[in-house]
C-alpha positions, -999 to +999 in steps of 0.1 A: -689-715+323-718-715+343-724-679+357-748-690+385-721-710+404-716-704+444-681-689+435-695-663+410-725-654+431-711-653+468-672-653+468-663-631+440-686-603+451-672-607+487-637-604+476-646-573+452-661-557+482-631-562+505-606-552+478-628-517+476-625-513+515-586-520+512-581-498+480-557-524+466-565-544+434-538-566+439-544-577+474-562-609+463-545-646+456-567-675+448-545-704+463-567-733+449-540-745+427-503-757+436-490-726+417-511-703+433-505-713+467-464-712+462-471-673+461-480-675+498-441-686+505-451-716+529-429-739+533-458-763+536-497-761+538-495-766+576-483-732+580-509-707+587-488-674+594-474-663+561-437-655+571-433-640+536-456-610+547-450-610+584-413-604+585-411-571+561-441-557+578-425-562+613-395-546+600-414-516+582-433-510+616-410-509+640-382-492+618-379-463+642-367-485+671-337-496+656-345-531+667-317-562+657-328-588+634-329-613+664-355-592+678-379-599+649-367-634+647-380-638+683-413-624+678-420-644+650-411-675+669-434-663+695-463-657+676-459-689+654-449-713+682-469-747+685-498-741+709-515-774+702-512-785+741-536-756+747-572-755+745-583-734+714-596-704+738-565-703+758-546-706+725-564-676+711-562-657+743-524-657+743-521-647+706-545-618+713-524-604+740-493-605+718-510-589+687-526-563+712-495-555+736-466-566+709-437-589+721-411-578+749-375-586+743-341-574+760-319-560+733-282-557+739-270-524+739-234-511+726-221-511+762-232-544+769-261-537+791-294-550+780-328-528+778-365-539+771-379-533+736-413-541+722-418-556+688-453-545+677-474-569+651-498-539+642-493-502+632-525-489+647-517-453+643-505-454+607-530-482+589-516-478+557-483-492+571-498-528+577-499-553+546-533-567+537-541-599+521-571-617+510-566-654+503-595-674+489-594-712+490-568-716+513-556-749+519-547-756+554-532-790+567-539-804+601-530-836+620-552-857+602-571-837+577-569-812+550-595-785+548-600-753+525-619-726+537-637-702+515-618-667+524-594-656+550-580-622+555-544-617+565-530-586+581-494-587+581-492-622+575-516-632+602-551-647+593-576-626+616-607-631+597-625-663+584-654-661+559-675-693+552-696-691+522-730-707+511-751-705+478-781-683+483-805-715+486-784-731+516-789-720+553-764-702+571-769-730+599-751-756+574-719-730+571-719-731+609-726-768+616-710-783+587-680-761+582-670-738+611-673-765+640-653-790+615-627-763+608-621-760+645-619-797+651-594-805+621-576-774+616-575-755+651-545-738+642-561-716+619-581-702+650-555-693+673-553-662+653-589-657+644-605-623+657-637-630+636-659-653+618-686-642+590-710-665+576-728-656+544-750-669+515-751-637+500-788-627+513-779-634+552-746-621+568-737-632+602-706-625+621-694-642+654-664-649+676-646-679+679-664-692+710-700-681+696-728-708+693-748-702+661-775-682+682-750-657+690-738-651+656-750-614+651-767-604+617-747-580+600-769-548+597-772-532+563-772-494+561-808-478+558-798-455+529-771-451+506-759-420+523-756-437+556-719-443+567-707-480+578-703-488+612-668-495+619-658-528+621-621-545+620-622-545+585-626-508+581-603-501+613-573-516+593-583-501+559-575-465+568-608-458+563-623-455+600-638-426+613 
């Protein structure tokens, strides 16, 4: 086996680093093969939200609210509904509001009256209460094309961060131009939920948002010394290690 492949030199070190941050050696699945892909519990590769992890996460996070089962069903329907009639940016904004503010539902009380309740998608207070998963070689079937992003980070079954990785001799412009732009056109549903895009060739690392042009991707700054604490970013905020 060639030890100098893109997978060995770039993808595996990235996965190893994230696993160390999330402190869970079992939080990674490589879904390149059908057998491994089936572990995600998807009915088809057209699904980008992993309901297998989302439902128990909702039940756990909202356990103190005594919400009925149908509240979780409605919340899952709201987050996974088809938004292909919306622009990519509008769909992303709509999802962002749900993830940030939660899903509002009216619950029927024992006396027959209804009251407003909220289903939270994340536990921002007790970060360890969330479910974290790294999926590499994540197949996504779009309306006409099938694509396989390198690494996708899921929290509670929701795909929040996308990594596109290249060999060290390749420019990051290629990752943006040939892959990120193509994904937005061919598998836009993955980006409805996206909160950040990272492109890397192991030497250069850049971070951008859904709407960022390449020139607005910011360099991922390295610590000036081993003693310096890393700046808080979304990965750390959800790892339970933020300051």
